[in-house]
Kinemage of the C-alpha trace (Angstrom):
@kinemage 1
@onewidth
@group {chain A} dominant
@subgroup {mainchain}
@vectorlist {calphas} color= white
{ca met a 1} P 77.247 107.431 38.700
{ca lys a 2} L 79.332 107.086 35.574
{ca lys a 3} L 77.705 105.712 32.460
{ca arg a 4} L 79.030 102.278 31.535
{ca pro a 5} L 80.867 102.383 28.217
{ca thr a 6} L 80.194 99.718 25.591
{ca met a 7} L 83.940 99.023 25.469
{ca leu a 8} L 86.209 99.740 28.417
{ca thr a 9} L 88.602 102.650 28.046
{ca ala a 10} L 91.777 103.411 29.972
{ca thr a 11} L 90.204 106.612 31.329
{ca phe a 12} L 87.094 104.801 32.565
{ca val a 13} L 89.176 102.079 34.243
{ca arg a 14} L 91.351 104.681 35.964
{ca thr a 15} L 88.456 106.821 37.234
{ca val a 16} L 85.659 104.360 38.024
{ca asn a 17} L 84.817 104.382 41.726
{ca val a 18} L 81.503 102.528 41.874
{ca pro a 19} L 81.760 98.891 42.988
{ca gly a 20} L 80.604 96.401 40.391
{ca arg a 21} L 81.619 94.244 37.456
{ca tyr a 22} L 82.247 96.047 34.177
{ca gly a 23} L 82.416 94.071 30.924
{ca asp a 24} L 84.493 94.918 27.872
{ca gly a 25} L 81.486 94.884 25.548
{ca arg a 26} L 80.913 92.733 22.501
{ca gly a 27} L 83.994 90.927 21.306
{ca gly a 28} L 85.721 91.480 24.650
{ca leu a 29} L 86.475 87.758 25.035
{ca gly a 30} L 84.735 87.713 28.428
{ca leu a 31} L 87.056 90.353 29.898
{ca thr a 32} L 85.672 92.066 33.006
{ca leu a 33} L 86.887 94.645 35.502
{ca leu a 34} L 85.837 93.930 39.081
{ca val a 35} L 85.724 96.997 41.342
{ca gln a 36} L 85.401 96.352 45.094
{ca his a 37} L 85.625 98.429 48.250
{ca ser a 38} L 88.993 98.154 49.971
{ca ser a 39} L 89.594 99.020 53.602
{ca arg a 40} L 92.932 100.685 52.893
{ca arg a 41} L 92.908 102.356 49.516
{ca gly a 42} L 89.239 102.937 48.891
{ca phe a 43} L 88.821 100.668 45.855
{ca cys a 44} L 90.429 97.504 44.576
{ca lys a 45} L 90.281 96.823 40.838
{ca ser a 46} L 91.087 93.455 39.311
{ca trp a 47} L 90.752 91.811 35.916
{ca gly a 48} L 88.950 88.566 35.199
{ca gln a 49} L 87.915 86.598 32.144
{ca ser a 50} L 84.769 84.474 31.974
{ca val a 51} L 85.379 81.440 29.783
{ca arg a 52} L 83.956 77.986 29.139
{ca ile a 53} L 86.502 75.176 29.572
{ca gly a 54} L 85.383 71.600 29.095
{ca gly a 55} L 81.734 72.648 29.148
{ca arg a 56} L 82.027 74.446 32.490
{ca arg a 57} L 81.871 78.190 32.971
{ca thr a 58} L 84.823 79.523 34.984
{ca thr a 59} L 86.586 82.803 35.675
{ca ile a 60} L 90.313 83.206 35.138
{ca gly a 61} L 92.051 85.934 37.150
{ca leu a 62} L 94.276 88.160 35.017
{ca gly a 63} L 95.749 90.429 37.698
{ca arg a 64} L 95.153 93.676 39.528
{ca tyr a 65} L 94.893 97.158 38.126
{ca pro a 66} L 97.182 99.223 37.766
{ca val a 67} L 99.845 96.473 37.629
{ca val a 68} L 97.939 94.955 34.710
{ca thr a 69} L 96.733 97.686 32.366
{ca leu a 70} L 93.695 97.466 30.092
{ca ala a 71} L 95.912 96.716 27.086
{ca lys a 72} L 97.767 93.951 28.941
{ca ala a 73} L 94.484 92.451 30.214
{ca arg a 74} L 93.116 92.365 26.653
{ca glu a 75} L 96.343 90.722 25.474
{ca arg a 76} L 96.130 88.031 28.182
{ca ala a 77} L 92.434 87.456 27.415
{ca leu a 78} L 93.278 86.926 23.741
{ca glu a 79} L 96.057 84.457 24.646
{ca asn a 80} L 93.615 82.526 26.852
{ca ala a 81} L 90.965 82.482 24.119
{ca arg a 82} L 93.505 81.114 21.632
{ca ala a 83} L 94.582 78.408 24.084
{ca ile a 84} L 90.967 77.344 24.627
{ca glu a 85} L 90.380 77.284 20.871
{ca glu a 86} L 93.390 74.941 20.535
{ca gly a 87} L 91.918 72.671 23.208
{ca arg a 88} L 94.349 73.631 25.992
{ca asp a 89} L 93.442 74.794 29.477
{ca pro a 90} L 95.055 78.236 29.968
{ca arg a 91} L 95.057 77.752 33.744
{ca gln a 92} L 97.545 74.896 33.474
{ca ala a 93} L 101.236 75.746 33.547
{ca ser a 94} L 102.706 75.613 30.062
{ca thr a 95} L 106.228 74.973 31.304
{ca thr a 96} L 107.386 71.403 31.562
{ca val a 97} L 109.646 70.064 34.274
{ca pro a 98} L 112.943 68.854 32.800
{ca thr a 99} L 113.822 65.211 33.187
{ca phe a 100} L 116.724 64.239 35.410
{ca ala a 101} L 118.861 63.406 32.367
{ca lys a 102} L 118.232 66.847 30.833
{ca ala a 103} L 119.000 68.580 34.150
{ca leu a 104} L 122.204 66.528 34.499
{ca glu a 105} L 123.342 67.503 30.993
{ca thr a 106} L 122.723 71.174 31.793
{ca val a 107} L 124.719 71.019 35.048
{ca ile a 108} L 127.613 69.238 33.335
{ca ala a 109} L 127.655 71.784 30.505
{ca ile a 110} L 127.756 74.683 32.976
{ca his a 111} L 130.419 73.282 35.327
{ca ala a 112} L 132.558 71.043 33.079
{ca glu a 113} L 135.212 73.680 32.350
{ca asn a 114} L 135.885 74.160 36.087
{ca trp a 115} L 136.405 70.453 36.791
{ca lys a 116} L 139.870 68.890 36.791
{ca asp a 117} L 140.766 65.535 35.274
{ca arg a 118} L 142.418 63.324 37.868
């Protein structure tokens, strides 16, 4: 069994093959690596972040390894921590749906040169 590092390293993440939850140590912003048995590939590794939003403890999924690397997971965890500090819920979509008037203006701007005056 591999010794758990105090801070996760790229080598440890790549080579760990013991199911469990591995934390990123002190100052890791709640970042954890979850290693589970998989029926096809042997092991499935995914990133999560334990945070407190509105007084409730919750886990935010950050993606699967190797699609999301350790560096990218730390970056996403930092973005989530900043959002929580600002009072926003990082699970909510930050994009806003345009109003009908804004969508209409965009369509007119795109297609106006192709229209004929009659």
